matplotlib code that plots the C-alpha trace (Angstrom):
import matplotlib.pyplot as plt

x = [-3.9, -6.1, -9.1, -10.2, -12.5, -9.8, -7.2, -9.5, -10.6, -7.0, -6.4, -9.6, -8.6, -5.2, -6.6, -9.0, -6.3, -4.3, -7.2, -7.9, -4.3, -4.1, -7.5, -6.3, -3.1, -4.9, -8.0, -10.4, -13.3, -14.8, -11.6, -11.4, -15.0, -14.4, -11.4, -13.5, -16.1, -13.4, -11.9, -15.3, -16.0, -12.6, -13.3, -16.6, -15.1, -12.2, -14.5, -16.8, -13.7, -12.4, -15.7, -16.0, -12.5, -13.1, -16.4, -14.7, -11.9, -14.5, -16.4, -13.2, -12.5, -16.0, -15.7, -12.3, -13.6, -16.4, -14.0, -12.1]
y = [14.8, 17.0, 18.7, 22.3, 21.4, 19.4, 22.1, 24.9, 22.7, 22.3, 26.0, 26.8, 24.3, 25.8, 29.4, 28.3, 26.8, 30.0, 32.2, 30.0, 30.2, 34.0, 34.4, 32.4, 34.5, 37.9, 36.6, 37.3, 34.9, 36.1, 35.4, 31.9, 31.2, 32.4, 30.1, 27.1, 27.9, 28.1, 24.8, 23.1, 24.5, 23.3, 19.8, 19.6, 21.1, 18.7, 15.7, 16.7, 17.1, 13.7, 12.0, 13.6, 12.6, 9.0, 8.8, 10.1, 7.5, 4.7, 5.9, 5.9, 2.4, 1.2, 3.0, 1.4, -2.0, -1.8, -0.7, -4.0]
z = [107.6, 109.7, 108.1, 108.8, 111.7, 113.4, 113.0, 114.1, 117.1, 118.2, 117.9, 119.9, 122.6, 123.0, 123.0, 125.7, 127.9, 127.6, 128.5, 131.5, 132.7, 132.2, 133.8, 136.8, 137.1, 137.0, 138.9, 136.0, 136.3, 133.0, 131.1, 132.7, 131.8, 128.2, 128.1, 129.3, 126.6, 123.9, 125.0, 125.0, 121.5, 120.3, 121.7, 119.8, 116.6, 116.7, 117.3, 114.4, 112.1, 113.2, 112.6, 109.2, 108.2, 109.4, 107.5, 104.4, 104.7, 105.2, 102.1, 100.1, 101.1, 100.2, 96.8, 96.2, 97.1, 94.6, 91.8, 92.1]

ax = plt.figure().add_subplot(projection="3d")
ax.plot(x, y, z, "-o")
ax.set_aspect("equal")
plt.show()
């Protein structure tokens, strides 16, 4: 299951791609740049969320192993 950072990252990435597409269609370089920034932020946010989730899963496995 995705955590909040992963979910928000995916949303920001999608939002960025849409802004880039619309900016390209209407020839708005500022909107395209904003979309690129949103996509980059989304990538980082999603990566942080994924790392956090994986670390939590690893800790749970270690915790479970010690309980045996």
